[in-house]
N, C-alpha and C positions, 0 to 999 in steps of 0.2 A: 796150517790145518788146525792145530790146537787152538790158536787164537779164534779162529772162526767158530769153532764149537763152543768156546768159552763165551764169545760175544752172543751167540745164539742163545745159549743156556741163560745168560745174564738178562738178555732182553725178554725172554719168555718169563723168566722168574719176576722181574720187576713189572711186567705187564699183568701177570696173574695177581701179584700182590696189590696193585692198584685197582684192578677189577674185582677182586674178591673181598678186599678189605671193607669196603662199604656194605656189602652184603652180610658180612659177619657182624658189623655194627647193628645193622637192622635186625639181625636175629637176637643179638643181645638186648637191644631195646624192646623187642617183643617179649622176650623171656621176663625182662623187668616189668613191663606193664602188667603181664599176666600174673606175676607174683604180687603185685600191688592191688589189682582189682579183682583177681580171681580169673579163672579160665573162662573168659567170655567168648562169645562166637567171633567177634571181630579180632580179638587177641589171637585166637587160635588160627583163624584164616591168615592172618598176616605172618605168624610164625611158620606155618606149614609152607605157605607161598614162598617165603624166603628160603626155607630149607630146600624146597625143589629147585629154586634158582641157583642156590649154591651148589648143589649136586651137579646141575648142568655147567656151571662155570668151571668146576673141577674137571668134569668130563672133556670140556671143550679144550682145556690144556693139553690133553693126551690124545684125544681122538684123532687128530690130523696124523699122527705117527702110524695108524693103521691103513692108510690109503693104499700104499703099496702091497700090503698083505692081503687085504680084502678085495681090492680093485674099487674103481671110482663108483660103480653102480650101487655096490652093497653100502660103501662109505656114505653115499648120498642119502640112502634109505635110512640108515642108522642115524645120520646127522639130522635128517628131517624128524625122526622120532625124538631125538634128544631136544631138538628145538620145540617140538610140541609139548614136551614136559615143561620147558621153560615158559611157554605160552600160558599153560595152566596155572603155574606157579605165579605168573604175573597176574592173571585174572583173579586168583584167589587173594593176592595181596591187595589188589584194586578194590575188590569187594569188602575186604576186612577194613581197608582205610576208609572207604565210603561209610560203612556202617559205624565207624568210630567218629567220623565227622558229623553223621547225623545224630549220634548220641550226644556230642558236645553241643550241637545247635539246640537240641531239645532241653538240654540242662540249663543252658543260658536263658531260655524263654521262660 
């Protein structure tokens, strides 16, 4: 019983680290970008998008524990809302990245 709990905790922790670590790196890079070039639209979009994605990644690590408490129907609704926030974060990130690429292309020409 104790080994099973330890294994589950270890797997969840390592999974969370591998999932969340790149997001944190993106946030650090976005902060670095904003500090070097100033708060540009694309930098802010990338930063806000990644912060939303990080929040969702953290929520997903704990959300499953509430299935029994809330029931599957409510859990599914909340999970869909959380996934919607992740979608918005991803769209903001992509818009910011697209704007940054456009800016780099214009600077090269």
